[in-house]
N, C-alpha and C positions, 0 to 999 in steps of 0.2 A: 290291156289290164282291166278293163271295164268288167263288172260282174255279169254273170248270165242272166239274161231276162226272158220272159215268156210272154208271147204275144196273144192278146185275148180280143175277140170281137164281142161287144156287149150291144145287144139290140133292146131297147127299152123306151118307150114313148114317154113315161113320166120323167122328165129332167131332173126334178129335184131329188127323186129316189135315185136315179142314175148317179148323180153328182156324189152321193155318199158313198155308193158301192165303188165307183172309180177311184175316189180318195183313198178308200180303205185297200184296195187292191195294190194301187201305186206306192203304198207303204212298203210293199214287199217287192217281189221281182217281176211285177207284171206291167206290161205296156199295154194300155187298154184303148182300143178303137170304139167309140160309141156312136150309134145311129138311132134314129128315133122311129122307123118302121122297118117292116120286113122287106120291102123292096129295096131299100137303101143298104140293108144288111146283105141281100144277094148279090148286089152290084159289088160289094166290097169283098164278097167271097169269091167272085169271079176274078179279081185282081190280085189278091194278096193272099198269102198263106198264113194261117193262125195256128197256134198250138192248142186253143180251146175256144168255144163258143157258147155264149150265153144268151138265150132268146126268152123275152117275155113272150108268154102265149097269147094274150090279146094285144096284138098291135095294129096300126092302120094298114091299109092296102094289102098287106100279106101277113097272116097269122104265124105265130112261132110253131105251131103244129106242122102247117103247110110247108114252111121253109125247111124245118127239119127233115122232111121227107123229100126233099128236092135240093139238097145241098149240091152247089157247083162242084165240078170234077177236081178243080184245084185244092179243094179241102174235104176231099171225099172220104179221107180218114181221120179228120179231125173230130174229136168228142164234142158231144153237144149236151147241154143242160138246159131244161125248161124251166122257167119261173112262172108259177101258177096260183091262183087263188083256189081256196080250199073247193069251192062248188064247180070248180073246172076240172078237178082231179081226175074224175072218171072218164070225161071226155079226153083227156090228155092220154090216159092208159089205153083206152080204145082206139083212139085215131093215129097215134104215134107209132109207125112201124119202121123207122129208120134204125139201121144197125148201129149207127153213130151215137144214137141217143143213149146216154149212160145214166140217165135218171132225171127227176123232176124235183124241184124244191118249193114248197108251200110258201106263199107270201102272207104276212110279213115274214122275213126270214133273218136268221143269224148270220151276218157275213163271215164270221169265223167257221160256221159249218159250210158254207160254200166253199171257202178257202181250203178247208180238210178235204172236200171233194175233189177239187181241182188237183191239189197236191197227190191225193191217192190215185187218182185216174191217170196222171201223166207220169205217176212214180218218181216224183222229184224228191231226191235225196234231202233230208232235214238240213243239212249243212248248206244247201243252196236257197233256203228261204230265210232271207234277211230281214228283219222287221227295223226299218230305217229309223223309227222313233226311238229305238234303244241306243242309237248313236247320236245324241243332240250335237248340232254344229256350233263350233266356236272357233275364235281365232286368237293367237298370242303372238306378240313380237319375240323374236329370238335373234341370237348372233352367232356366228361361227368365224373363227379366226381367219380361215382360208377364203371365206365367202363375203363377210361382212355383214351388214344387216339383213334381217329377213322377216318373214311371217310364217307361222306354221298354222295349216288349216286341220282342225280337229273335228272328227266325225263325219257325218253325212249331210251334204247341204240339201236335205228333202224340203221341197217347197220354197227354196231359195232360187234367185236368179243372179247371172253373172254381174249385172249392173250394180245389184245391192251389195254384193260381196266385194266388187272392186272399189266401191265407196268405203266399206268397212276396213279394208286394207289400207287404203289412202290415208284413213283417219290415224290408224296405229303407226304407220311408218312416217306420216307426215313430211317434213323436208328430208331429202336424201343427202349424205355426204358425198363429196367427189372422190373418186369417180362415181356418177350417178348410176349406179346398179344395185341389184339386190337379188334375194332368192325366195323362192316360195317352196316350204316343205310340206309335202302333201301326204297325209296319213292314209292307210289302206282303205278305211271307211269310205273316204270321199268317193271311191270307185264303185260304191253300192249304188250310187246314183245313176240313173239313166242317163245315157249321153254325157257322161262325166268328162271324157275327153273334149268333146265339143265346148262344154263349159269352161275347161281350162284354157283352151285356146281362146275363148272370148275374153277370159279374165286377163290374159297376157296382152292382147290388142288393146284393150281398154287402159290398162295400166301403163303400157307403153307411151300411149297418147296422152295420158294425165301427165306423166313425168318427161314427156318429149325426149325420150330415149329409144333405142332400137329393141325390138321384141328379144333378140339375142342377149341382151344386158339383163334380162329376168331368167334366172336360172331356175329350173324345176327339179327338185330332189324328191323322187318317189321311192317308195320301198321296194 
């Protein structure tokens, strides 16, 4: 039930700039692999298939332009965008001959414009672009006659981890009545999170250990 994601390779040697863009793209449906030089990017492209490639032009070892013109076969149809400074623009236009190059973006750039470029090139329907920040995460205690006590997960747990959520659930439920079992009601927005099913499995394991019960005693209710 996890929402569709799109895999991006991002090659940028400025780690602080890279972190900002990674954080931005991961707000939406993008899983980002980041490397800091062209050679590392080439190795990634030999081993894994990506939906989109973002290359900084000036990188150590292997420049973005050179890499764009020698993308490994596994990703020979993957669209490429180059990030470049304004004084490099002419060099980029003259030197980049890759048919996969779908454009260049001048630095500093607006992340929203890059997002629009990716969405346009990949022809991603608007319905599949989910801004996780529009679905803030919260928990509330609930009760059902047929199941007993439980907790409802509301929104998307963007930038949350299983350990923190398990602690919050434990605080809300506190002591369990006998028999010691409960349910977790999971809203649709929870599944907008990358690897949401893995997070849910980790939650169940942690909570079963906390309450010294079997994992089967924690019922998951999904939409």
